[in-house]
C-alpha positions in Angstrom: 0.2 0.2 0.1 1.3 3.5 -1.0 1.9 6.0 1.6 1.6 10.1 0.4 4.4 10.7 0.6 5.5 8.0 -1.5 2.6 9.2 -4.6 3.9 12.8 -4.0 7.9 11.6 -4.6 6.2 9.8 -8.1 4.6 12.3 -9.4 7.8 14.9 -8.8 9.9 12.5 -10.3 7.5 11.9 -13.2 7.2 15.8 -13.7 10.7 16.1 -13.5 11.4 13.8 -16.3 8.7 15.5 -18.2 10.6 18.4 -17.8 13.6 17.2 -18.7 12.5 15.8 -21.7 11.2 18.9 -22.8 14.6 20.6 -22.5 16.0 17.6 -24.5 13.5 18.0 -27.3 14.1 22.2 -27.5 18.5 21.0 -27.6 17.5 19.3 -30.9 15.5 22.6 -32.5 17.7 25.0 -34.1 18.5 28.0 -33.3 20.5 30.9 -34.6 23.7 29.5 -33.3 25.5 26.1 -33.8 25.0 23.4 -31.5 25.9 19.8 -31.0 23.0 18.5 -30.0 21.4 19.6 -32.9 22.3 16.3 -34.9 21.6 14.1 -32.3 18.4 12.4 -33.6 20.1 12.3 -37.1 20.4 8.1 -37.5 23.2 6.8 -39.6 22.6 3.6 -41.7 26.1 1.9 -40.4 27.1 -1.9 -40.0 23.6 -2.5 -41.4 21.7 -0.7 -38.9 20.8 3.1 -38.1 22.4 4.4 -35.5 22.6 7.9 -33.7 25.3 10.3 -35.3 27.3 10.6 -32.1 28.3 6.8 -32.4 30.0 6.7 -35.2 31.3 10.5 -35.4 32.8 13.2 -33.4 30.6 16.0 -33.3 31.6 19.7 -32.9 30.8 23.5 -33.1 33.9 25.6 -34.0 32.5 28.3 -35.3 28.9 29.8 -34.3 27.7 29.0 -37.7 29.4 25.8 -38.4 29.4 22.0 -37.4 32.0 19.3 -38.2 31.6 16.1 -38.3 34.8 13.6 -37.9 33.9 10.1 -38.6 35.4 7.5 -36.5 35.4 5.0 -39.6 36.3 7.1 -42.7 34.1 4.7 -44.8 31.5 6.0 -43.2 31.8 9.4 -44.6 29.1 9.3 -47.6 26.3 7.6 -45.2 26.8 10.2 -42.6 27.0 13.0 -45.1 23.8 11.7 -46.5 22.0 10.7 -43.2 22.5 14.8 -42.2 21.2 15.7 -45.7 18.0 13.8 -45.1 17.1 14.3 -41.6 15.4 17.3 -42.7 17.4 19.6 -40.9 17.7 22.0 -43.9 21.3 21.6 -43.6 23.8 20.9 -46.4 26.9 19.3 -45.4 29.8 18.8 -47.7 32.9 16.6 -47.0 36.6 17.8 -46.9 39.5 14.9 -46.6 37.8 13.4 -43.6 36.0 16.1 -42.4 32.1 16.8 -42.8 31.8 20.4 -42.5 27.8 21.0 -42.0 27.6 25.2 -42.6 24.3 26.6 -40.9 22.5 28.9 -43.3 20.8 31.7 -41.4 17.4 31.4 -40.4 14.7 33.2 -42.4 12.0 34.7 -40.6 9.4 32.4 -41.7 11.2 29.7 -40.7 11.8 31.2 -37.3 8.1 31.1 -36.5 7.9 27.6 -37.8 10.2 26.7 -34.9 8.6 28.6 -32.5 5.5 27.1 -33.2 7.3 23.5 -33.2 8.5 24.7 -29.5 4.9 25.5 -28.3 3.7 22.1 -29.7 6.7 20.3 -27.8 6.3 22.4 -24.7 2.7 21.2 -24.8 3.6 17.5 -25.1 5.7 18.5 -21.6 2.8 19.6 -19.9 0.6 17.4 -21.0 3.0 14.7 -19.5 2.9 16.7 -16.1 -0.6 17.0 -15.7 -0.8 13.4 -16.4 1.5 12.2 -13.9 -0.5 15.1 -11.4 -3.7 12.9 -12.5 -2.3 9.8 -11.9 -1.3 10.7 -7.9 -4.4 12.7 -7.2 -6.7 9.2 -8.5 -4.2 6.8 -6.3 -4.5 9.3 -3.1 -8.5 9.4 -3.6 -8.4 5.4 -3.5 -5.8 5.8 -0.3 -8.0 4.0 2.5 -7.3 5.3 6.3 -6.5 8.4 5.6 -8.7 11.7 7.0 -10.0 14.1 4.9 -7.4 16.8 5.6 -4.5 14.4 5.1 -6.1 14.0 1.7 -6.8 17.7 0.9 -3.1 18.8 2.0 -2.0 15.9 -0.6 -4.0 17.6 -3.3 -2.9 20.7 -2.7 0.7 19.9 -2.7 0.2 17.6 -6.1 -1.4 21.1 -7.4 1.9 22.9 -6.6 4.1 20.5 -7.9 2.3 20.5 -10.9 1.9 24.5 -10.9 6.3 24.5 -10.7 7.2 22.0 -13.1 4.6 23.8 -15.5 6.1 26.8 -14.7 9.8 25.7 -15.8 8.3 24.2 -18.8 7.0 27.8 -19.3 10.5 29.5 -18.6 12.0 27.1 -21.4 9.6 28.0 -24.1 10.5 31.6 -23.4 13.9 31.4 -23.1 13.9 29.1 -26.5 11.7 31.2 -28.2 13.9 34.3 -27.4 17.0 32.2 -28.9 14.9 31.6 -32.5 14.0 35.0 -32.5 17.1 36.3 -32.2 18.8 37.5 -35.5 
């Protein structure tokens, strides 16, 4: 049988994971400057299977508008270049020797607005996950036996406060990422 502190702790962990996941998703969204996490979702066909790019190459951001990708195995250079090109990130990689240079084009106003919409969608998914954790915890608190109405009310307030705090964190992430994207 669970206790109120255990249920609250579990809800807090789930909400924290939702916020962290939203942060991770945001890091893969391109802003004005180069970030190695931009290529995190790119999967490369290597050795008969699709693997994350960071398992077959080292990604670096030596300049604000340039990413470099250095394959661990030179024979994978073309596969990596193809994967980046087909990842729908609007990037056009070019191989020079054993280094793949990925220049980042400036974002158009239209593209910036599209990215902001994507961010809002990802943030809403994060908020939904937080609310889901709240609903789950509240239903479990209601099912607890042998607790007073006061304890139940207090637990509901605590869980709601947790929810509000985590939704605020996601809102903060939106504002900072939006500012980063819209910055010219």
